[in-house]
N, C-alpha and C positions, 0 to 999 in steps of 0.2 A: 474384746477390743480388736480391731482388725487394722492392718497397716494403712488401708486406705481411709480409715476412719479418724486417724490422728489429725488433730488441729495443730498444724505447724505454723507458729507467727514468725515473722521476721525479726531478727535480733540485732539488726544493724540499722542504724539511721542513714537517711538519705544524705550523700555528700555534699557539702556546703562548699561549692568552688570559690575560690577568690576572698576567703575569709581569713587569711593570715596563714603563717607556717604551721601554727599549731594545728590547724583544721586538717592537715594532710593533702590539701590542693590548693596551696597558697600561690603567692608570687604570680606566675603565669597561668595557673588554674587550668593546667592541662592543654593550653593551646600552643606549647612550644614558645620558641622564641623568634620575634619579629615575622614579617610577611604579612600579606592581605589578610590570611585567616586569623592571625593573632589579634588583629585591629577590631575596634568596636564597629559594628555595622556589617560585618562581613556576610551575616546571614541574609542580607538584602540582594546579594548576588543572585541572577537567575540559575535555575536548576541546568547543570551540564555546563556552567561557566567555567573556563579553564585558563583563567588569567589572561584573558585578551587573544589568545589563539582560537583556532576554529573550534566551535562546540562540539562535543562528542556526538550529539544527534546530527549534525552536519558532516561529520567526518566518516561516520559508519557507512553509509550509502556508498561512498567513494573508495571504500577499501576493497582491497583484492578478495574475490570470491563472494561478494555481496549479491545476493539474487533478489530481485524485486518481486514482491508478492502480487503485483498487478502487471501482468505481462501485455505487451503492447499490442494492439490489433493487427491482424495480418491485412495488407493492403492489396485491393483488386481495382484495376483501372477500368473506366467505362468502355474504353474500346476493346476489351476483351470480352465483354458481354454481348457483341453483336451476333455471335452465332447461337445464342439462347433465346428461347421464347416462352411464353407464358409464365407461370409463377417460378420466381428464383430464390431459392434459399440457401442455406449453409450446405445441405445435402446435395442439391443440384450443383453447386460450385464446386464441391469436392469430386463429384463424379465426372465432371468435365475437366478435372485436374488444374483448376484455378487456386484452389487451396489444398493443404495437405490432408486435412481432417475436417470434419464438419463441427467438431466440438471445441472451437476457437473462435474468438472475436474477430469480426470481419468489418472493414471500413472501405467503402467504395469512394473512389477519388476520380474526378473528372480528367480525362487526358483523351485527345483525339475525337472522333465523331461516334455518336452512338445513334444507330438507326433502328435497333430492336425495339419492339413494343413488349416491354416485360414489366411484370409486377415484381419488384424486388422487396424481399424481406430479410433485412441483415440488422446488425447491431448497429452500424454507425454509416452515415453517408454525408459527403462535404455538400454544402448549399449549391455549389456548382454542378455536382453530379446529380443531385436531385432536379435541378433546373433542365439538365440534359435528358434526364428520364421522362419529365413531364412534356418537354418538347417533342419527344419521340412518341408520345401518346402512352406512355406508361406511367407508373405510379411507385412511391417508396412507402414501406411501413416499417418502423422500428419495431423489432423483437428481441426478446431475451435470448441469451446464448443457450443453444440446446445441451441439456446435460444427458450423460450416459445412463443408460439403465441397466442398473445391477442384475447380473444373472443369478436366479435363486436356484440352487441345486436342490434336485428333487430326491 
């Protein structure tokens, strides 16, 4: 016989709450005294409900130190694209100093005049920016954000 071969059965019955004082959990049946959670039907409250004040899932993103998992896209304006030609993607924008790094989301927004004929390949663009691109003879193509290539140590 080994310790892990033992058949150990439960020797306590399940508690029967609210069946009188002799049952061990009578009277308030473990719900405390008074209050919303002591009443019948309190289980129908939605998850995260905190007695009428702001629910916890609404409060957490507003707390100090909360960092969103979805960073906002970096904005590039159409009038800054005038000096560029040909195919323009995140890497070209980074080379020209319009964005810090090519590995971020980029959104192009319309501002001022756009004269350059470019083929823009970024993650987002406003409708007015796309219209300005097509009026200048260019085009817009939505592409995924470029991923960093991991260095494999030899």
